[in-house]
C-alpha positions as CSV (number, residue, x, y, z in Angstrom):
1,M,-36.9,47.7,-5.7
2,L,-38.1,50.8,-7.6
3,K,-36.3,53.3,-5.5
4,D,-33.0,51.8,-6.3
5,H,-33.4,52.8,-9.9
6,L,-34.3,56.5,-9.2
7,K,-32.4,58.6,-11.7
8,N,-34.6,60.2,-14.3
9,H,-37.7,60.3,-12.1
10,I,-39.9,59.0,-14.9
11,I,-42.2,56.0,-15.0
12,L,-43.4,55.1,-18.5
13,A,-47.1,54.1,-18.5
14,L,-47.1,51.4,-21.1
15,D,-50.9,51.4,-21.8
16,L,-50.7,50.1,-25.4
17,E,-52.6,47.0,-26.4
18,E,-50.1,45.7,-29.0
19,P,-47.0,43.9,-27.5
20,I,-44.7,44.5,-30.5
21,K,-45.4,48.2,-30.7
22,A,-45.2,48.5,-26.9
23,I,-41.8,46.8,-26.7
24,E,-40.4,48.8,-29.7
25,L,-41.4,52.1,-27.9
26,L,-40.0,51.0,-24.6
27,T,-36.7,49.9,-26.1
28,A,-36.3,53.3,-27.8
29,V,-37.0,55.4,-24.7
30,A,-35.4,53.1,-22.1
31,P,-32.3,55.3,-21.6
32,Y,-34.5,58.2,-20.3
33,I,-36.9,56.4,-18.0
34,D,-36.4,54.5,-14.7
35,V,-39.4,52.1,-14.5
36,V,-42.0,50.7,-17.0
37,K,-45.6,50.6,-15.7
38,V,-47.4,47.8,-17.6
39,G,-51.1,48.7,-17.7
40,I,-54.2,46.5,-17.7
41,P,-54.8,46.7,-21.5
42,L,-51.4,45.1,-22.3
43,I,-51.7,42.6,-19.4
44,L,-55.2,41.5,-20.6
45,F,-53.9,41.2,-24.2
46,E,-50.8,39.2,-23.5
47,G,-51.0,37.9,-19.9
48,C,-48.3,38.0,-17.2
49,P,-45.7,36.5,-19.6
50,I,-45.4,40.0,-21.1
51,F,-43.3,40.9,-18.0
52,R,-40.7,38.3,-19.1
53,K,-40.8,39.5,-22.7
54,I,-40.1,43.0,-21.7
55,K,-37.1,42.0,-19.6
56,E,-35.7,40.2,-22.7
57,H,-35.4,43.6,-24.3
58,V,-34.7,46.2,-21.5
59,D,-33.1,46.1,-18.1
60,L,-35.8,48.1,-16.3
61,P,-37.9,47.3,-13.3
62,I,-41.6,46.5,-14.0
63,L,-44.5,48.0,-12.1
64,A,-47.5,45.8,-12.8
65,D,-50.4,48.2,-12.7
66,I,-53.1,45.7,-11.9
67,K,-54.9,47.9,-9.5
68,L,-55.9,45.0,-7.2
69,A,-59.2,45.4,-5.5
70,D,-60.2,42.0,-4.1
71,V,-60.3,39.9,-1.0
72,P,-57.0,38.9,0.6
73,H,-56.7,35.3,-0.8
74,I,-57.3,36.4,-4.4
75,A,-54.9,39.4,-3.9
76,R,-52.3,36.9,-2.7
77,K,-52.7,34.7,-5.7
78,V,-52.6,37.5,-8.2
79,S,-49.6,39.1,-6.5
80,K,-47.7,35.8,-6.5
81,M,-48.4,35.3,-10.2
82,C,-47.2,38.8,-11.1
83,F,-44.0,38.5,-9.1
84,S,-43.3,35.0,-10.4
85,F,-43.4,36.2,-14.0
86,G,-41.0,39.0,-13.3
87,A,-42.9,42.0,-12.0
88,D,-40.9,44.1,-9.5
89,A,-43.9,45.9,-8.1
90,I,-47.7,45.9,-8.1
91,T,-50.5,48.4,-7.5
92,V,-53.3,47.7,-5.1
93,H,-56.3,49.8,-4.3
94,G,-56.2,51.1,-0.7
95,F,-60.0,51.3,-0.2
96,V,-60.1,47.5,0.1
97,G,-58.5,47.8,3.6
98,P,-55.4,46.5,5.4
99,S,-56.0,42.8,5.1
100,T,-55.7,42.8,1.3
101,I,-52.7,45.1,1.4
102,E,-51.0,42.8,4.0
103,A,-51.5,39.8,1.8
104,C,-49.8,41.6,-1.1
105,V,-46.9,42.7,1.2
106,E,-46.4,39.1,2.4
107,E,-46.1,37.9,-1.2
108,A,-43.7,40.7,-2.0
109,G,-41.4,39.2,0.6
110,G,-39.4,42.3,1.3
111,N,-37.7,42.5,-2.1
112,K,-40.6,43.6,-4.2
113,D,-42.7,46.8,-4.0
114,V,-46.4,47.1,-3.1
115,I,-47.8,50.5,-4.2
116,V,-51.1,51.5,-2.6
117,I,-53.4,53.7,-4.6
118,T,-54.7,56.5,-2.4
119,E,-57.0,58.1,-5.0
120,S,-57.6,58.2,-8.7
121,T,-56.7,61.1,-11.0
122,H,-60.0,61.7,-12.7
123,S,-62.6,64.2,-11.3
124,D,-65.0,61.5,-10.0
125,A,-62.4,60.5,-7.4
126,S,-63.8,63.4,-5.3
127,L,-67.1,61.4,-4.9
128,F,-65.6,58.6,-2.7
129,M,-61.8,58.3,-2.8
130,E,-60.5,61.7,-2.0
131,S,-62.1,61.8,1.5
132,A,-60.5,58.5,2.3
133,A,-57.0,59.2,0.9
134,K,-55.3,60.2,4.1
135,T,-56.7,57.1,5.9
136,I,-55.5,54.9,3.1
137,A,-52.0,56.5,3.3
138,E,-51.9,55.7,7.0
139,I,-52.9,52.1,6.3
140,A,-50.2,51.8,3.6
141,R,-47.6,53.1,6.0
142,D,-48.7,50.8,8.8
143,T,-49.2,47.6,6.8
144,G,-45.6,47.6,5.4
145,A,-46.4,48.7,1.9
146,T,-43.4,50.2,0.3
147,G,-45.1,53.1,-1.5
148,I,-48.3,54.9,-2.5
149,Q,-49.7,56.4,-5.6
150,S,-50.9,60.0,-5.4
151,P,-52.3,62.2,-8.2
152,G,-49.8,64.5,-9.7
153,N,-52.5,66.7,-11.1
154,R,-53.3,67.5,-7.5
155,P,-49.8,68.3,-6.1
156,E,-51.2,69.6,-2.9
157,H,-52.5,66.1,-2.2
158,V,-49.0,64.7,-2.9
159,S,-47.6,67.1,-0.3
160,S,-50.2,65.9,2.3
161,M,-49.4,62.3,1.6
162,R,-45.7,62.9,2.1
163,Q,-46.4,64.4,5.5
164,I,-48.3,61.2,6.4
165,V,-46.0,58.5,5.0
166,G,-42.7,60.2,5.9
167,E,-39.5,59.9,3.9
168,D,-39.2,56.1,3.7
169,L,-42.2,55.3,1.5
170,L,-42.1,55.8,-2.2
171,I,-44.6,58.2,-3.8
172,V,-45.4,57.7,-7.5
173,S,-47.6,60.3,-9.2
174,C,-49.9,59.7,-12.1
175,G,-52.1,62.2,-13.9
176,M,-49.2,64.0,-15.5
177,G,-49.4,65.7,-18.9
178,F,-52.7,64.8,-20.5
179,Q,-54.6,64.8,-17.2
180,G,-53.3,68.2,-16.2
181,G,-50.3,67.5,-14.0
182,E,-47.5,70.0,-14.7
183,E,-44.0,68.7,-15.2
184,G,-42.0,68.7,-12.0
185,K,-44.8,69.8,-9.7
186,A,-45.4,66.4,-8.2
187,L,-41.7,66.0,-7.5
188,R,-41.5,69.4,-5.8
189,A,-44.6,68.4,-3.7
190,G,-42.8,65.3,-2.5
191,A,-43.1,62.6,-5.1
192,D,-40.2,60.3,-6.2
193,F,-41.5,59.5,-9.7
194,E,-43.9,61.1,-12.2
195,I,-45.8,58.8,-14.5
196,Y,-46.0,59.7,-18.2
197,G,-47.8,57.7,-20.9
198,R,-49.6,59.5,-23.7
199,S,-47.4,62.5,-23.2
200,I,-44.5,60.4,-24.4
201,Y,-45.9,57.7,-26.7
202,D,-48.4,60.0,-28.6
203,K,-45.7,62.4,-29.6
204,N,-44.2,62.5,-33.1
205,N,-40.8,61.8,-31.5
206,P,-41.3,59.9,-28.3
207,V,-37.5,59.5,-27.7
208,E,-36.9,63.3,-27.8
209,E,-39.8,63.9,-25.5
210,A,-38.6,61.3,-23.0
211,K,-35.2,62.9,-23.2
212,R,-36.6,66.4,-22.6
213,L,-38.7,65.3,-19.7
214,S,-35.8,63.5,-18.1
215,S,-33.7,66.6,-18.2
216,V,-36.5,68.7,-16.8
217,L,-37.2,66.3,-13.9
218,R,-33.6,65.8,-13.0
219,S,-33.2,69.5,-12.8
220,T,-36.3,69.8,-10.7
221,S,-35.2,67.1,-8.3
222,D,-31.9,69.0,-7.8
223,L,-34.0,71.9,-6.4
224,G,-35.5,69.7,-3.7
225,H,-39.0,69.4,-2.3
226,N,-41.2,72.2,-1.2
227,F,-43.7,70.3,1.0
């Protein structure tokens, strides 16, 4: 499970469309990240077999960022497919309610992670998602999900989520870097991982940037939480 690999506190968001380029990047930065989050663009381009291809090159857990938002029987099928092709975790939108999350949790079988999205990182999340985030976190906790996703560009929300889900659930924080999240702030607010994509792969030297971020976040983690 993802928490077993916690070291650098970095999840790499692999949101590239070209499999060869994506795997080359991932192989280069692998020593400095803990988890690879495979985004919808790459999954749509290559299909679920991309999970197996990635594991042929790197020994890292895979978070399939499929953002499930469907009825339970479809969520169950998609979850099963992702896990059978080698994904170690999936994301599911919490606004669909407990029955869909429970279907995913059942397919996870206690040895895979189900990460529930509480709210998105872009400003429009304030229209609908933000007001439901605390309820979603409670549902995630009570349905047996193993983690939640909370926006790192709103660290005060991360802190609120940690108070709700307690210490056992994993918190991963997106919205870092390009979307305004400051390095280490999500960790200090209670997150376990910070997610970086363009902030790494759009750099002239992605390896050096991943190495730098790893050092910063490991030092931040040593300081402890402030929620």
